[in-house]
N, C-alpha and C positions, 0 to 999 in steps of 0.2 A: 737290501730289502726286498728286490724282487730279483734276484739274481736264482738262477734253477726253474725261473715260472716260465713255462711256454709262451712265446709271444705269439698274437695271431691279430690280424688286422687286414681287411680287405680295402685295397688301393679303390676308392670307388670309381676312378676314372677309367680303370682298369675294366672294361666288361667282361674280357674271357675270363678273369678270375672270379668276377661276382658270379657268373654263370656256373663254374665248377664249384664253389662254395656257398651256393645260394643258401642251404639251409643256415649255417654257420653267419652268414651275413645277416639273415634275417633274426637270428637269435640275438646278435650283436645290437642292433638297429633298435631291438626291442627295450634293451637296458637304457637306451637313451630317452624312453617313452614314447618312441614311436611304433607305428604298425609297421613291423619291419616286412611281413609277408605284402602290404600293400604296396610300400614303396620300392619293394625289389621287382614286384610285378608290374607297375606302372614304368620302371626304367627298363626293364626286359622287353615289355611292350612297344616303348619308344625306339628301342634299339631295333626289335624286329621289323618296325614299320621303315627304319632306318636301312637296314639290311635289304628288304623286299624291294626298296625303291632304288637302290644301289643295283641290284642283281638286273633289274628292268631295264635300267638305263644302259648297262653294259650289254646286255642283250641286243638293245635298239642301236647302239653305236657298232656292236659286230656286224649286226646286219647291214646296217648303213655302210659299212666298210667293206663287206662282200659285193654289195650292190655298185659301188663306185669302181671296183675291180672289174665287175661284168660288165659295165657301160663300155669300159673301152675295150674290153675282148668283143664285143659285139661290134663297134666300130671297126675293128680291125679286119673282121670277117664280113662287114658289109651289110650287117643285121640291124638296119637302122631303126624299124619299128620296134624292134625287141629292146634296141640301144634307147629309144624315146621312152618307151614303157618301164625300164628299168629306173631311168634317170628322174622319173616324174615318181616313182615310189620311193626312190632316194631322199628326194626333195619332202616328201611326206614324213618319211622317217625321220629327216633332220628337224621337222617341226616338232614332231613327238618328242625327240632327245631334250629341244629347248625344254619343251612342258615338264618331263620328267625330271631335268636339271634343278628346275624349280621345286619340285615335288621334294626333290632329296635335299636340298639348300633347308628348306623349311622343316625337313626331319630331322636333320643335323642339329638345327637351332633348337627345336623342341626337345631333344635328347641334352643337349648341351644346358639348357634352362633347368633340366632336372637334375643334371648331374652336378652343378655347382650348387644346389640346394640341399644336398645330402651331405650329413656331416660324416666324420670320420667315423669306421667302427671300432669301440673299445676293446683293448685289451682284456684277456678272460680273467684278468685278476681284478677288474673294475667292478665295483659291486653294482647292483641295480638300484635305482632308486631315480627320485623326482628333482629332490632340493636338498641344500645344503644339511636336513637335518639327517640324512641319509649317507651322508660321508662317515669314513672310516679313519678314527684316530690309531696310527701305527707306532707312534712315538712321542715322548713328551721329554723336556728336558729343562733342567733348572728349577728354583724354586719360586712360588709366588710371594713377591715381597708384602711384608708388612708396614704399610704406610704410617707417619706420624698423624697424630690428629692435627686436622687443619690443612689436610694435602689438599689439592686441586687438580683438576685435570689440566692438559696442556695447553690450552687456549688461554686460560688463567696465568698459567706459568709463563707464557709468550709475551703475555701483556705486561705483568708485573716485572719481567726483566728485559723487556723491550726486545726482544728476539725477532717478534713476527708482526706484522701489522695487516689484520685481515680487512679493516676498513679502508685503509690506504689502496689496497688491491682493488677493492670496491670501486673506487672512485676512480682509478685508473683504466679498469678493464672490465671488471665485474666479478661476481660471487665466484670462488674458486680458484682465483689468482691471486695467493698472499704475495707481500713484499716481504723479503727476511732483512732483518736489521743487524748491525755490529754482529755480536757473537753468535747469533742466530745464522746470518750470513756466513759467517767462518765455521760454524758446524756445518753446514751443508757442503762446504767446499772440502770440509775435512773428510767427510764419510766419502764424497764421490772418490777421493783419492785413495783413502783407506781401502776401499772395494777394489778399485782398478789395480792398486799393489797388492792385494792378496790374490786377485784372477791371474793378473801376469805371471806371478810366481808359482801358480800352479800349472801353466802351462798354456794360459790362454793369450791370444796373439791381439795386442789393442789394435781397433780401427777407430776411427772417427768418422761415421757416415754422415749424408746428407739428412736433414730435418725434415724435408719432404720428399715423397715418393710418387710415381706415376701410377696411373690405373693398373698397368700391366703387373706392377711391383705388389700392389694391395691385391690383386688376384692370387699371385704366386703364392703367397704365403696365407690365404684364406679369410684375410678380412674383409674382401670384396669378393662377393655381395653382400655377405652377412653382416657386417658391421659397417655398413655405408653410413647408415644414420647416425651413429656414434662418433664418426670421424669428421674433422674439420676439413672444409672442401675449399679450397681456391677454385671457384669455378672458372676465371677467365683463362688460367693457364691449366686446368683441368689436373691440379696435384693435391694430395691429401697431406696434411701434419702428420707425424708419425704418431701413434699410439704407443709405440714401444720400439726400440733400436732392434728387436727381432726383425722387424719387416725389411729394412735395408739392409743389412748386415746378412741374412739369409739369402738376399737377392744378388748377392756378390756372385753368386753362384748359379745362377738363371741362366739357363741355356748353355751351361757347361760339362763338360765331362771331364772328371777330375781321374788322377790315377789311383789305383787302390795303394800304393805305396805312401801316398800323400796323406792317407787317412790315418787316426782321426785329423779333421779341421777343427781348430777351437779358437773361439774368436771373443773378445769382450770389447765392449764399447759402452761409454758414457752419452747419454742424450737427455733432454728435455722430451717428455711425453704429453701428449696433447688430447684430450677425450672430453668428450661433449658430456657423456655420464647423464644421457636425457632422461629423464623419469626419478631421479634421484632425491629423495627427501628424507625429513627428518633424522635422526641423531646420527644416522650413519654419514651426514655429509657434515657434521660439526667440526670446527677447526679444519686440522689435517686428514680428517678421515676420509674425506673423498674431494680430490681436486680435479679443475680442468686442464691444469698445467702442474707437472711437478717432475722432478727429476729421478732418473732411475739408471743403475749401472745393469747392462745384460750379460748374461753369456750364451754364446750359439754354439752346436757342436754338429758335424757332418760326419757320418762314420757308416761301417759296413752294416746290413741288419743283422749278422749275427752276434754282432758287438755292441750293439745300440743298449741293451737293457743293462749290462755292465756299467756302460759309460753313464747311464742315468743314474744309478746308483753313485758313481763318482759324482756328480752333479749334485744330488740330495746331500750327500757327506759334505761337500766343500761348502754348500750355502749353510749347512749347519753351524759347521765352523766360524763362519762370520758372526754367527748369532751368538755362540759360545762367546767369542771374544769381546762382544759387545755387552757381556754378561746381562743377556736379556731371557727370561723364561720363553720358551716356545712349545708350539705340539705340530706334528706333520701330519696332515690327513690325505688319504686316498680318496680322491673324488668320486662320488658315483655318478654314473653314466648322465642321469639329468643334470646335473651341476658342471659338468665337465664344457671344457670351451670346444667349439664347432671343428677345429681340425685336430684336435688332441686323440691320441690312443690311450695314453696313460698321464695324468697329473697327480703331482704332489703338493699340495699347498702347504706353506709354512705361516703360522699365525704367531703373533708375540702378544702374551699378556699386557693390557693396558690396566694397569694397576689402579689409576683415579677412575677410570670409568667402568671398572670392574667387568670387562670383557676381552674377546680376544679379536685382534687385528690382523687383517692378512698382511703378509708384507713380501710374499713371492711365492711364485707358480714355476713349477720344474715338470716339464713336458716332453715327453717322447710322441712323434708325429707319425713314425715309422714312414711310409712312402706317401703320404697324403700329399705333403706339401712338395716333395720331389717331384711327383706324379705332374702336379700344377706348374713346377718351375722348369720341368725336363731336366733335373738336376741329375746327372749318372756317372758311375764310376766304371774305369775298366778294369776288369779282372786280371791279377798278374799272369795265372797260369794259362788262361785261353783266351786272352785279350779280349772278350765278350763285355759286352756293358749292361748294367742293370741299374735301376735305381736305389738311389741311396736313401739313409735314414736321416732325419733332421729332427735335432733336440734343441729346446733353450730354457732358460730359467733367470728369474730377477735374482741379482747380485750384488745390491739388492735395490729394491724401491725406498726411496727416503722418506715420503712424509709419515707413514706411519711407525717407521723405524724412530723418526724424531720424535713423535709423539710417544712412544713409549720409553724411549731413552729421557726425557723430560719428565716424564710420569714416576718411571719406577725408580729413577736414582734421585728424587727431591727428597729433601730433609728439611730440618727447621731453619738451616742456615743456606739454602739454596740448592744447585743441582750436582751431582758429582760427574765427572766425566769419566767413563772407563779408561782404565790404565793404557790398552792397546791403543786409544783414540788419540790421547793426551800429544804424543808426538806431531800429529797431525794438527790439532786445535792450536797448540801453543799454551793451553792453560789446561787446569785440573778441575775447575768449579766455576760455576757460573752464580753469581749471588750480587 
């Protein structure tokens, strides 16, 4: 889908590249609906202030070191008055150095605060735009089902066949925490195993990561500080409930140098995911459409920059194969700059058709972050030929998120006698129909 397309992304934490490619960076940030020129000017001005403070401090320390040596030389030659004068000046320079260290530290903190607030710059193929209306459909698959008269949305089916109890979840925890029952619970477990089996067969190594991460991990993959208000925070321990397995799995390689011969690194993981979804309301939150806790199987890839977009295409095709096996009609969208995630350089969204709701539901995002996360993570690889290190590219995708997949399965496969289970899933459920 994107093979042969030139990839470009400024790693925003690498200021020399930002300076060298300023015009391209400004244009890329404009795609996100930002004032690229103002953002870059602010970053470079802050970096100029930091560099000026560093130069002044270095000069002060160098002069102080010379004076310290001169004091010793004066004493050796019996020049006490000159030694005292040099020592007095050296003491004053030490006080100046302390003041300059504070100025430098403040300048570094100010620059860092600006840098972490700047999103990744988009791939050249990303369309300009401000919202979902500006996304581009790049492919669709499957036929829109024509349901029988009397077909109902998934929340009614879940109640009719005792699959999911939303009210019981409200009693136990609150809205957005459903309880799965009987065949509904079995369907959840079957989908998780089905996705994991398909992912491992495709070469992804399964891992089971923690469901809570520390602040450094959240920062490494870009959820912090950008999504802090959307994450559940255990304040006493300063730990965050994961919004996706991408966070702990990618952080397996924080502060790591991998060998080029080990690339690509590919992992899959099942985890529950926790999202506050503050501000969500209306039809988008009905039933399984938007939850605070949900199950998801993730795929994560680490690869060389020159291979990452070919790898992205492989991941897109893999996710498409999962939806084909579930016999669900779907479309693939290339997200515009304004609708793309903070850390992404290029994202493809998969949406399945919800036949009873008559709308598209997002079930997967497959993204290439290029060096953005790797820069934060200090994730590098050592090249085979010259043994030099450079930043890797990181990618991830949902394969798949369960709630809306379940919603579409229930709605699209319903008939007058119940709900048909896709044949590929029957070995995992142990039943071919819910009735």
